C-alpha positions as CSV (number, residue, x, y, z in Angstrom):
1,M,-37.6,63.4,-26.0
2,K,-39.3,60.6,-23.2
3,Y,-35.3,58.8,-23.1
4,P,-33.1,60.6,-23.8
5,L,-29.8,58.7,-23.3
6,L,-31.1,56.0,-25.1
7,F,-29.5,56.9,-28.3
8,S,-26.0,57.7,-26.2
9,P,-23.5,55.3,-25.9
10,I,-22.7,53.1,-22.1
11,K,-19.9,51.8,-20.5
12,I,-20.5,48.0,-19.2
13,N,-16.9,47.6,-17.4
14,N,-14.4,47.7,-20.2
15,V,-17.5,47.6,-22.9
16,I,-18.4,50.3,-24.6
17,S,-21.8,49.8,-26.6
18,R,-22.7,52.6,-29.2
19,N,-26.7,53.3,-27.8
20,R,-28.6,51.7,-25.2
21,I,-30.6,49.5,-27.7
22,V,-30.4,46.0,-26.9
23,A,-32.0,43.5,-29.1
24,T,-33.4,40.2,-27.8
25,P,-32.7,36.9,-28.8
26,V,-35.7,36.2,-30.9
27,G,-35.1,34.9,-34.3
28,D,-32.1,34.6,-36.3
29,Y,-31.5,38.3,-37.1
30,F,-28.6,38.4,-35.5
31,E,-27.0,40.8,-38.4
32,E,-29.4,42.3,-39.1
33,K,-30.6,43.4,-35.6
34,A,-27.2,44.9,-35.7
35,L,-27.2,46.3,-38.8
36,G,-30.5,48.2,-37.5
37,G,-28.7,50.1,-35.8
38,A,-28.9,48.0,-32.0
39,G,-26.0,48.4,-29.4
40,I,-26.3,45.1,-28.2
41,V,-27.2,41.7,-29.9
42,V,-27.6,39.0,-28.2
43,C,-27.3,35.1,-29.6
44,G,-29.8,33.6,-27.7
45,H,-30.4,29.7,-26.1
46,T,-26.4,29.0,-26.7
47,L,-26.2,26.0,-25.3
48,V,-23.4,25.1,-22.8
49,E,-23.1,21.3,-22.1
50,P,-22.7,17.6,-23.9
51,G,-25.9,16.4,-25.6
52,R,-28.6,18.5,-26.6
53,S,-31.7,18.6,-24.8
54,S,-34.4,16.9,-25.5
55,F,-36.9,20.1,-26.4
56,S,-34.1,21.9,-28.5
57,S,-34.0,22.2,-31.7
58,A,-32.1,21.8,-34.3
59,D,-31.0,25.3,-35.7
60,E,-30.1,26.5,-32.3
61,P,-26.2,27.4,-31.2
62,Y,-24.1,24.4,-29.5
63,A,-20.9,25.7,-28.1
64,F,-20.0,22.0,-28.3
65,H,-20.1,21.2,-31.6
66,K,-16.9,22.6,-34.0
67,Y,-19.3,23.8,-37.0
68,E,-21.6,25.2,-34.6
69,V,-19.2,27.3,-32.7
70,E,-17.4,28.6,-36.1
71,H,-20.8,29.3,-37.0
72,T,-21.8,31.5,-33.6
73,Q,-18.3,33.3,-34.0
74,S,-19.3,34.3,-37.9
75,K,-22.5,35.4,-36.7
76,I,-20.7,37.8,-33.6
77,R,-17.9,39.5,-35.9
78,R,-20.6,40.1,-38.3
79,A,-22.3,42.0,-35.3
80,H,-19.0,43.6,-35.1
81,Q,-18.2,45.1,-38.2
82,A,-21.7,46.0,-38.4
83,G,-21.3,48.7,-35.2
84,A,-22.7,46.0,-32.2
85,K,-21.6,44.4,-29.1
86,A,-22.7,40.4,-29.1
87,S,-23.9,38.2,-26.3
88,I,-24.1,35.3,-25.7
89,E,-28.0,34.0,-23.7
90,V,-26.6,30.8,-22.2
91,F,-28.3,27.7,-21.9
92,H,-28.1,24.5,-19.6
93,A,-30.6,21.8,-18.7
């Protein structure tokens, strides 16, 4: 195997991932990527400042709206249940 450590666990500070596969934040397949075996899944383009930027879309996570926080927490919970760790890509204008 060319990358013998790819499927072995990795510890980053106090977090242990089941493998070294990181699913990039493309699309809304957060749970599916975790179920597919990714060790870390990234919830992408999360807005972290009040007011949306002019080029954001309505389906992007928004850290200042209660529903969006709950929705994102639900996605993270499902990823954890599937055995993956979760990360958030922070976005600000």
